[in-house]
DRENDO-1510 file (C-alpha; in Angstrom, 1 decimal, always signed):
<recs>
REC; n; res; u; v; w
REC; 1; MET; +5.2; -33.8; +136.5 .
REC; 2; THR; +1.7; -32.8; +135.5 .
REC; 3; ASN; -1.2; -33.8; +137.6 .
REC; 4; TRP; -3.7; -34.7; +134.9 .
REC; 5; SER; -7.4; -34.0; +135.6 .
REC; 6; ASN; -10.1; -36.6; +135.2 .
REC; 7; SER; -11.3; -34.7; +132.1 .
REC; 8; ASP; -7.8; -34.8; +130.6 .
REC; 9; ILE; -7.6; -38.6; +131.1 .
REC; 10; GLU; -11.1; -39.2; +129.8 .
REC; 11; ARG; -10.5; -37.2; +126.6 .
REC; 12; MET; -7.0; -38.7; +126.0 .
REC; 13; ARG; -8.5; -42.2; +126.5 .
REC; 14; ARG; -11.1; -41.4; +123.9 .
REC; 15; ALA; -8.3; -40.2; +121.5 .
REC; 16; ILE; -6.5; -43.5; +122.1 .
REC; 17; GLU; -9.7; -45.4; +121.3 .
REC; 18; LEU; -10.1; -43.4; +118.1 .
REC; 19; ALA; -6.5; -44.0; +117.1 .
REC; 20; SER; -7.0; -47.8; +117.3 .
REC; 21; LYS; -9.4; -47.5; +114.4 .
REC; 22; GLY; -6.4; -47.1; +112.2 .
REC; 23; GLU; -4.9; -50.4; +113.1 .
REC; 24; GLY; -3.9; -52.4; +110.0 .
REC; 25; PHE; -4.4; -49.4; +107.7 .
REC; 26; VAL; -1.9; -46.7; +108.5 .
REC; 27; ALA; +1.4; -48.6; +108.9 .
REC; 28; PRO; +4.3; -47.7; +108.8 .
REC; 29; ASN; +2.8; -44.5; +110.2 .
REC; 30; PRO; +1.7; -44.6; +113.8 .
REC; 31; MET; -1.9; -44.8; +114.9 .
REC; 32; VAL; -3.0; -41.3; +116.1 .
REC; 33; GLY; -6.3; -40.0; +117.5 .
REC; 34; CYS; -7.4; -36.4; +118.3 .
REC; 35; VAL; -10.2; -34.9; +120.4 .
REC; 36; ILE; -11.1; -31.2; +120.5 .
REC; 37; ALA; -12.9; -29.9; +123.5 .
REC; 38; ALA; -14.5; -26.4; +123.8 .
REC; 39; ALA; -13.9; -24.3; +126.9 .
REC; 40; ASN; -17.0; -25.6; +128.6 .
REC; 41; GLY; -15.8; -29.2; +128.1 .
REC; 42; ARG; -18.1; -30.2; +125.2 .
REC; 43; ILE; -16.4; -32.3; +122.6 .
REC; 44; ILE; -16.7; -30.4; +119.3 .
REC; 45; GLY; -14.3; -32.5; +117.1 .
REC; 46; GLU; -12.9; -36.0; +116.8 .
REC; 47; GLY; -10.7; -37.7; +114.3 .
REC; 48; TRP; -8.0; -40.3; +113.7 .
REC; 49; HIS; -5.4; -41.2; +111.0 .
REC; 50; GLU; -7.5; -43.5; +108.8 .
REC; 51; GLN; -5.3; -44.5; +106.0 .
REC; 52; PHE; -1.6; -44.3; +105.2 .
REC; 53; GLY; -0.8; -41.3; +102.9 .
REC; 54; GLN; -4.1; -39.6; +103.8 .
REC; 55; SER; -5.0; -36.9; +106.3 .
REC; 56; HIS; -3.7; -37.1; +109.8 .
REC; 57; ALA; -5.8; -37.2; +113.0 .
REC; 58; GLU; -5.6; -33.5; +113.7 .
REC; 59; VAL; -6.8; -32.6; +110.2 .
REC; 60; ASN; -9.7; -35.0; +110.4 .
REC; 61; ALA; -10.7; -33.8; +113.9 .
REC; 62; HIS; -10.7; -30.2; +112.7 .
REC; 63; ARG; -12.8; -31.1; +109.6 .
REC; 64; SER; -15.4; -32.8; +111.8 .
REC; 65; ILE; -16.3; -29.6; +113.6 .
REC; 66; ARG; -19.7; -28.2; +112.7 .
REC; 67; GLU; -19.7; -24.7; +111.2 .
REC; 68; GLU; -21.6; -23.3; +114.1 .
REC; 69; ASP; -18.9; -24.5; +116.5 .
REC; 70; LEU; -15.9; -23.0; +114.7 .
REC; 71; HIS; -16.0; -19.8; +116.8 .
REC; 72; LEU; -15.1; -22.0; +119.9 .
REC; 73; LEU; -11.7; -22.9; +118.5 .
REC; 74; PRO; -9.6; -20.1; +120.0 .
REC; 75; ASP; -10.5; -21.2; +123.6 .
REC; 76; SER; -10.4; -24.9; +122.8 .
REC; 77; SER; -8.2; -27.7; +124.1 .
REC; 78; TRP; -6.8; -30.3; +121.8 .
REC; 79; TYR; -5.9; -33.9; +122.9 .
REC; 80; VAL; -3.5; -35.7; +120.5 .
REC; 81; THR; -2.0; -39.1; +121.2 .
REC; 82; LEU; +1.3; -38.3; +119.4 .
REC; 83; GLU; +3.3; -35.2; +118.9 .
REC; 84; PRO; +2.0; -33.3; +115.8 .
REC; 85; CYS; +4.3; -33.7; +112.8 .
REC; 86; ASN; +6.4; -30.8; +112.0 .
REC; 87; HIS; +7.5; -31.6; +108.5 .
REC; 88; GLN; +5.9; -31.9; +105.0 .
REC; 89; GLY; +5.6; -35.5; +104.0 .
REC; 90; LYS; +2.7; -37.0; +102.1 .
REC; 91; THR; +0.5; -34.5; +103.9 .
REC; 92; PRO; +1.1; -30.9; +105.3 .
REC; 93; ALA; +2.6; -30.5; +108.8 .
REC; 94; CYS; -0.1; -30.8; +111.5 .
REC; 95; SER; +1.8; -28.4; +113.7 .
REC; 96; GLY; +1.2; -25.7; +111.1 .
REC; 97; LEU; -2.6; -26.3; +111.2 .
REC; 98; ILE; -2.7; -26.1; +115.0 .
REC; 99; GLU; -0.5; -23.0; +115.0 .
REC; 100; SER; -2.9; -21.3; +112.5 .
REC; 101; ILE; -5.9; -22.1; +114.7 .
REC; 102; SER; -4.0; -21.2; +117.9 .
REC; 103; PRO; -6.1; -23.1; +120.5 .
REC; 104; LYS; -5.7; -22.2; +124.2 .
REC; 105; ARG; -4.2; -25.6; +125.1 .
REC; 106; LEU; -2.7; -28.7; +123.5 .
REC; 107; VAL; -2.3; -32.0; +125.4 .
REC; 108; ILE; +0.0; -34.6; +123.9 .
REC; 109; SER; +0.3; -38.1; +125.1 .
REC; 110; ALA; +3.7; -39.1; +123.7 .
REC; 111; SER; +6.6; -37.4; +122.0 .
REC; 112; ASP; +7.4; -38.6; +118.5 .
REC; 113; THR; +10.9; -40.0; +118.4 .
REC; 114; ASN; +11.1; -39.6; +114.6 .
REC; 115; PRO; +14.0; -37.2; +114.0 .
REC; 116; ASN; +11.8; -35.2; +111.6 .
REC; 117; VAL; +9.4; -34.5; +114.5 .
REC; 118; LEU; +11.1; -35.0; +117.9 .
REC; 119; GLY; +10.3; -32.0; +119.9 .
REC; 120; GLY; +9.9; -29.8; +116.9 .
REC; 121; GLY; +6.1; -29.6; +116.9 .
REC; 122; VAL; +6.1; -28.9; +120.7 .
REC; 123; GLU; +8.7; -26.2; +120.4 .
REC; 124; ARG; +7.0; -24.5; +117.5 .
REC; 125; LEU; +3.6; -24.5; +119.1 .
REC; 126; ARG; +4.9; -23.2; +122.5 .
REC; 127; LYS; +6.6; -20.4; +120.6 .
REC; 128; ALA; +3.2; -19.6; +119.1 .
REC; 129; GLY; +1.9; -19.0; +122.6 .
REC; 130; ILE; -0.1; -22.2; +122.9 .
REC; 131; GLU; +0.0; -24.0; +126.3 .
REC; 132; VAL; +1.5; -27.4; +125.5 .
REC; 133; GLU; +1.6; -30.3; +127.9 .
REC; 134; VAL; +3.1; -33.8; +127.3 .
REC; 135; GLY; +2.7; -37.2; +129.0 .
REC; 136; CYS; -0.9; -37.9; +129.5 .
REC; 137; LEU; -1.3; -41.7; +129.3 .
REC; 138; GLU; +2.0; -41.9; +127.6 .
REC; 139; LYS; +2.8; -45.5; +128.4 .
REC; 140; GLU; -0.5; -46.6; +126.9 .
REC; 141; VAL; +0.2; -44.7; +123.6 .
REC; 142; ARG; +3.7; -46.1; +123.4 .
REC; 143; TRP; +2.3; -49.6; +123.8 .
REC; 144; GLN; -0.4; -48.9; +121.1 .
REC; 145; ASN; +2.4; -47.7; +118.8 .
REC; 146; ARG; +5.1; -50.2; +119.8 .
REC; 147; ARG; +5.8; -51.1; +116.2 .
REC; 148; PHE; +6.3; -47.5; +115.2 .
REC; 149; PHE; +8.6; -46.8; +118.2 .
REC; 150; CYS; +10.6; -49.9; +117.5 .
REC; 151; ASN; +11.1; -48.7; +113.9 .
REC; 152; ALA; +12.2; -45.2; +115.0 .
REC; 153; ASP; +14.3; -46.2; +118.0 .
REC; 154; LYS; +15.9; -49.5; +116.7 .
REC; 155; GLN; +15.7; -49.0; +112.9 .
REC; 156; ARG; +14.3; -52.5; +112.3 .
REC; 157; SER; +11.1; -54.3; +111.8 .
REC; 158; TYR; +9.0; -55.2; +114.9 .
REC; 159; VAL; +9.0; -59.0; +115.2 .
REC; 160; VAL; +6.0; -61.2; +116.3 .
REC; 161; LEU; +6.5; -65.0; +116.5 .
REC; 162; LYS; +3.4; -67.2; +116.1 .
REC; 163; TRP; +2.8; -70.9; +116.1 .
REC; 164; ALA; +0.1; -73.5; +117.0 .
REC; 165; GLN; +0.9; -76.6; +119.0 .
REC; 166; SER; -0.9; -79.6; +120.5 .
REC; 167; SER; -1.3; -79.9; +124.3 .
REC; 168; ASP; +1.8; -82.1; +124.3 .
REC; 169; GLY; +3.9; -79.6; +122.3 .
REC; 170; PHE; +3.9; -80.7; +118.7 .
REC; 171; MET; +3.3; -78.6; +115.6 .
REC; 172; ASP; +2.5; -81.4; +113.1 .
REC; 173; PRO; +1.6; -85.1; +113.5 .
REC; 174; ARG; +4.2; -85.9; +110.9 .
REC; 175; SER; +8.0; -86.0; +111.6 .
REC; 176; SER; +10.4; -84.0; +109.5 .
REC; 177; ASN; +11.0; -87.0; +107.2 .
REC; 178; GLU; +7.3; -87.5; +106.6 .
REC; 179; ARG; +6.7; -83.9; +105.5 .
REC; 180; THR; +7.1; -83.8; +101.7 .
REC; 181; ALA; +6.9; -81.0; +99.1 .
REC; 182; GLY; +3.3; -80.0; +98.4 .
REC; 183; SER; +1.8; -82.3; +101.0 .
REC; 184; GLY; +0.1; -79.3; +102.8 .
REC; 185; GLY; -0.1; -78.2; +106.3 .
REC; 186; ARG; -2.0; -79.9; +109.1 .
REC; 187; ALA; -4.5; -77.8; +111.2 .
REC; 188; ILE; -3.8; -78.0; +114.9 .
REC; 189; THR; -6.5; -75.7; +116.2 .
REC; 190; GLY; -10.3; -75.6; +115.5 .
REC; 191; LEU; -12.1; -73.3; +113.1 .
REC; 192; GLU; -12.9; -70.9; +116.0 .
REC; 193; ALA; -9.3; -69.9; +116.2 .
REC; 194; THR; -9.0; -68.9; +112.5 .
REC; 195; PRO; -10.6; -65.4; +112.7 .
REC; 196; ILE; -8.2; -64.5; +115.6 .
REC; 197; THR; -5.2; -65.8; +113.7 .
REC; 198; HIS; -6.2; -63.7; +110.6 .
REC; 199; LYS; -6.7; -60.7; +112.8 .
REC; 200; TRP; -3.1; -61.1; +114.0 .
REC; 201; ARG; -2.0; -61.3; +110.3 .
REC; 202; ALA; -3.8; -58.1; +109.5 .
REC; 203; GLN; -2.0; -56.3; +112.3 .
REC; 204; GLU; +1.4; -56.7; +110.7 .
REC; 205; MET; +2.9; -55.5; +107.4 .
REC; 206; GLY; +4.8; -58.6; +106.6 .
REC; 207; ILE; +4.4; -62.3; +107.2 .
REC; 208; ALA; +7.5; -64.6; +107.0 .
REC; 209; VAL; +8.0; -68.3; +106.8 .
REC; 210; GLY; +11.1; -70.5; +106.1 .
REC; 211; VAL; +11.5; -72.2; +102.8 .
REC; 212; GLY; +10.6; -75.6; +104.2 .
REC; 213; THR; +7.2; -74.4; +105.3 .
REC; 214; ALA; +6.7; -72.6; +101.9 .
REC; 215; VAL; +7.6; -75.8; +99.9 .
REC; 216; ILE; +5.8; -78.4; +102.1 .
REC; 217; ASP; +2.7; -76.5; +103.3 .
REC; 218; GLU; +2.3; -74.1; +100.3 .
REC; 219; PRO; +0.5; -71.6; +102.6 .
REC; 220; GLU; -1.4; -68.6; +101.2 .
REC; 221; LEU; -0.3; -66.3; +104.0 .
REC; 222; THR; -3.3; -64.0; +103.5 .
REC; 223; VAL; -6.1; -62.4; +105.5 .
REC; 224; ARG; -9.3; -64.2; +104.5 .
REC; 225; PHE; -11.4; -63.5; +107.6 .
REC; 226; GLY; -12.5; -60.1; +109.0 .
REC; 227; HIS; -11.1; -56.8; +107.9 .
REC; 228; GLY; -7.6; -55.6; +107.1 .
REC; 229; LYS; -5.0; -55.9; +104.4 .
REC; 230; SER; -3.0; -59.1; +103.8 .
REC; 231; PRO; +0.6; -58.7; +104.9 .
REC; 232; ARG; +3.4; -58.9; +102.4 .
REC; 233; ALA; +4.8; -62.5; +102.2 .
REC; 234; ILE; +8.5; -63.0; +102.9 .
REC; 235; ILE; +10.2; -66.4; +102.3 .
REC; 236; ILE; +13.5; -66.9; +104.2 .
REC; 237; ASP; +15.5; -69.1; +101.9 .
REC; 238; PRO; +19.3; -68.8; +102.3 .
REC; 239; GLN; +20.1; -71.8; +100.1 .
REC; 240; GLU; +17.6; -70.7; +97.4 .
REC; 241; ARG; +15.7; -73.9; +97.4 .
REC; 242; LEU; +12.3; -72.3; +96.5 .
REC; 243; PRO; +11.1; -73.4; +93.0 .
REC; 244; THR; +10.7; -70.5; +90.7 .
REC; 245; SER; +7.2; -71.9; +89.9 .
REC; 246; HIS; +6.1; -71.6; +93.6 .
REC; 247; PRO; +2.6; -70.0; +93.9 .
REC; 248; LEU; +3.9; -67.4; +96.3 .
REC; 249; LEU; +6.3; -66.1; +93.7 .
REC; 250; GLU; +3.4; -65.4; +91.3 .
REC; 251; ARG; +2.2; -62.3; +93.2 .
REC; 252; LYS; +2.9; -59.0; +91.5 .
REC; 253; GLY; +2.9; -55.3; +92.2 .
REC; 254; LEU; +2.9; -54.0; +95.8 .
REC; 255; ASP; +2.0; -57.5; +97.1 .
REC; 256; GLN; +4.9; -59.2; +95.4 .
REC; 257; THR; +6.5; -61.8; +97.6 .
REC; 258; LEU; +10.0; -61.0; +98.9 .
REC; 259; HIS; +12.4; -63.9; +98.4 .
REC; 260; VAL; +15.3; -63.7; +101.0 .
REC; 261; CYS; +18.4; -65.5; +99.8 .
REC; 262; ARG; +22.1; -65.3; +99.6 .
REC; 263; GLY; +23.5; -63.1; +96.8 .
REC; 264; ILE; +25.8; -60.2; +95.9 .
REC; 265; GLY; +25.4; -57.3; +93.5 .
REC; 266; LYS; +22.1; -55.7; +92.4 .
REC; 267; GLU; +19.0; -57.3; +93.8 .
REC; 268; PRO; +16.1; -58.3; +91.5 .
REC; 269; LYS; +12.9; -56.5; +92.4 .
REC; 270; HIS; +11.5; -59.5; +94.4 .
REC; 271; LYS; +14.7; -60.6; +96.0 .
REC; 272; ARG; +16.6; -59.5; +99.2 .
REC; 273; PHE; +20.1; -60.7; +99.6 .
REC; 274; TRP; +21.1; -61.7; +103.1 .
REC; 275; ASN; +23.8; -63.9; +104.6 .
REC; 276; PRO; +22.7; -65.8; +107.7 .
REC; 277; GLU; +26.2; -65.3; +109.2 .
REC; 278; ASP; +25.2; -61.6; +109.5 .
REC; 279; GLY; +22.3; -62.5; +111.9 .
REC; 280; LEU; +18.6; -61.9; +111.8 .
REC; 281; LEU; +19.0; -58.4; +113.1 .
REC; 282; SER; +20.6; -57.4; +109.9 .
REC; 283; LEU; +17.7; -58.9; +107.9 .
REC; 284; MET; +15.1; -57.1; +110.1 .
REC; 285; GLN; +17.1; -53.8; +109.6 .
REC; 286; LYS; +17.1; -54.3; +105.8 .
REC; 287; LEU; +13.4; -55.1; +105.6 .
REC; 288; TRP; +12.6; -51.9; +107.5 .
REC; 289; ARG; +15.1; -49.5; +105.9 .
REC; 290; GLN; +14.7; -50.8; +102.3 .
REC; 291; ASP; +11.1; -51.9; +102.2 .
REC; 292; GLY; +9.4; -50.0; +105.0 .
REC; 293; ILE; +8.0; -53.2; +106.5 .
REC; 294; SER; +7.3; -52.0; +110.0 .
REC; 295; SER; +6.4; -55.3; +111.5 .
REC; 296; ILE; +6.6; -59.0; +110.6 .
REC; 297; LEU; +4.6; -62.0; +111.8 .
REC; 298; VAL; +6.9; -65.1; +111.7 .
REC; 299; GLU; +4.6; -68.1; +111.3 .
REC; 300; GLY; +7.1; -71.0; +110.9 .
REC; 301; GLY; +8.4; -73.4; +110.5 .
REC; 302; ALA; +9.9; -74.8; +113.7 .
REC; 303; ASN; +13.5; -74.3; +112.6 .
REC; 304; THR; +12.9; -70.7; +111.5 .
REC; 305; LEU; +11.1; -69.9; +114.7 .
REC; 306; GLN; +13.9; -71.4; +116.7 .
REC; 307; HIS; +16.5; -69.3; +114.9 .
REC; 308; PHE; +14.5; -66.1; +115.9 .
REC; 309; LEU; +14.3; -67.3; +119.5 .
REC; 310; SER; +17.9; -68.3; +119.7 .
REC; 311; GLU; +19.1; -64.9; +118.4 .
REC; 312; SER; +16.6; -63.1; +120.7 .
REC; 313; MET; +15.2; -61.5; +117.6 .
REC; 314; TRP; +11.6; -61.1; +118.7 .
REC; 315; ASP; +9.3; -58.6; +120.4 .
REC; 316; GLU; +6.1; -60.6; +120.9 .
REC; 317; VAL; +5.2; -64.3; +120.8 .
REC; 318; LYS; +1.7; -65.6; +120.2 .
REC; 319; VAL; +1.0; -69.3; +120.7 .
REC; 320; TRP; -2.1; -71.4; +120.2 .
REC; 321; THR; -2.4; -74.6; +122.3 .
REC; 322; ALA; -5.0; -77.1; +121.3 .
REC; 323; SER; -6.8; -79.3; +123.7 .
REC; 324; HIS; -5.7; -82.6; +122.2 .
REC; 325; ASP; -2.4; -84.5; +122.2 .
REC; 326; LEU; -0.6; -85.6; +119.0 .
REC; 327; ASN; +1.7; -88.1; +120.8 .
REC; 328; GLY; +4.6; -87.4; +118.4 .
REC; 329; GLY; +5.5; -85.6; +115.2 .
REC; 330; LEU; +7.3; -82.2; +114.7 .
REC; 331; LYS; +8.2; -80.6; +118.0 .
REC; 332; ALA; +7.2; -77.0; +118.6 .
REC; 333; PRO; +9.6; -74.4; +119.9 .
REC; 334; SER; +9.6; -73.8; +123.7 .
REC; 335; TRP; +7.8; -70.8; +125.1 .
REC; 336; PRO; +10.6; -68.3; +125.9 .
REC; 337; LYS; +11.3; -68.1; +129.6 .
REC; 338; GLU; +11.8; -64.3; +129.5 .
REC; 339; ALA; +8.4; -63.6; +128.0 .
REC; 340; ALA; +6.4; -61.2; +130.1 .
REC; 341; GLN; +2.7; -60.3; +130.2 .
REC; 342; PRO; +1.6; -57.6; +127.8 .
REC; 343; PRO; +0.4; -54.3; +129.4 .
REC; 344; TYR; -3.1; -52.8; +128.8 .
REC; 345; GLU; -4.6; -56.0; +127.2 .
REC; 346; SER; -5.1; -59.6; +128.0 .
REC; 347; GLY; -2.3; -62.1; +127.6 .
REC; 348; SER; -4.4; -65.1; +127.1 .
REC; 349; GLY; -7.8; -66.3; +126.0 .
REC; 350; PHE; -9.8; -69.1; +124.4 .
REC; 351; ALA; -11.5; -69.7; +121.0 .
REC; 352; GLY; -13.5; -72.9; +121.4 .
REC; 353; LYS; -11.4; -75.4; +123.1 .
REC; 354; ASP; -8.1; -73.8; +121.9 .
REC; 355; ARG; -6.1; -71.4; +124.2 .
REC; 356; TRP; -3.9; -68.6; +123.0 .
REC; 357; GLU; -1.2; -66.9; +124.9 .
REC; 358; MET; +0.7; -63.7; +124.2 .
REC; 359; GLY; +4.1; -62.7; +125.7 .
REC; 360; ILE; +6.3; -59.7; +125.1 .
REC; 361; ARG; +10.1; -59.4; +125.3 .
REC; 362; PRO; +11.5; -57.2; +128.0 .
REC; 363; GLN; +13.1; -54.1; +126.6 .
REC; 364; ASP; +16.6; -54.5; +125.3 .
REC; 365; PRO; +18.7; -52.3; +123.0 .
REC; 366; LYS; +18.6; -54.6; +120.0 .
</recs>
């Protein structure tokens, strides 16, 4: 086990910080950062993966080096949060770039479990005579890229459940019978909570609701505050109750809403056939393998959220609790007893008078 120096930890932490700048822009790729230090310890290059399909962190860090510092590269040390790719995809292999430069040392935080990469980049660079060490702040990087590792290891979308409730545990002042088509949603939290909720949306590639929520609330399911892309809308509708004229079905192109329903045979472009009897795991596998949706925020309604909880098909849960009571209405799901505190970041906070909590599911093979 390597005893990492303070300099190693400091530089890798900076690389992790750089990687975070890609959040919401690089999925389904992982967030990756890179720091290049000269032999005397001076940082001469920094970069991160900025946009899906564009240059990787190592390339951007190399490009950032000033011309007068290029002669320092042979004795330099590179700090990369994830094992350099070893295959040609949308961009050339980063291991090839590093091999051509042949720095003295390469420090990698976490190995890439992608079969196209796993160990290949490390082996290639060690054979080229570069000193390669792996594991500096590995747990932090695996947490930062938990969606990516879920995709690679479990071959399914990463699932985040989210809802808002009153202090006495209700999601809506109306009962199920009082909630009619097109009547709209009812805000539980104050305006201060909205930017955080929309940030949560921007962190995921998909956003799912059940057909009841789609028909009654007619939600936009978009990011309208802050920065980041709107996730792709997914309507879970096994009985195909969604009207063909529903606003969410009017979206076209890459943002076209996915309508999940029963069916056999060839799927229309905007539909994904799924039988509830096969379980939500099969749907999450399908949405990852077929559509490349690395993560999904499930926003409701209560029945849909409860199905995900009952089948233990979740990785994170995020809940807003308002400061006021509703004294009746639509009951919210219960906070899962097995939910644990997230590592490396806060598990709760406030926006105005509203409190949010975040929990993670302990590791399991599913």
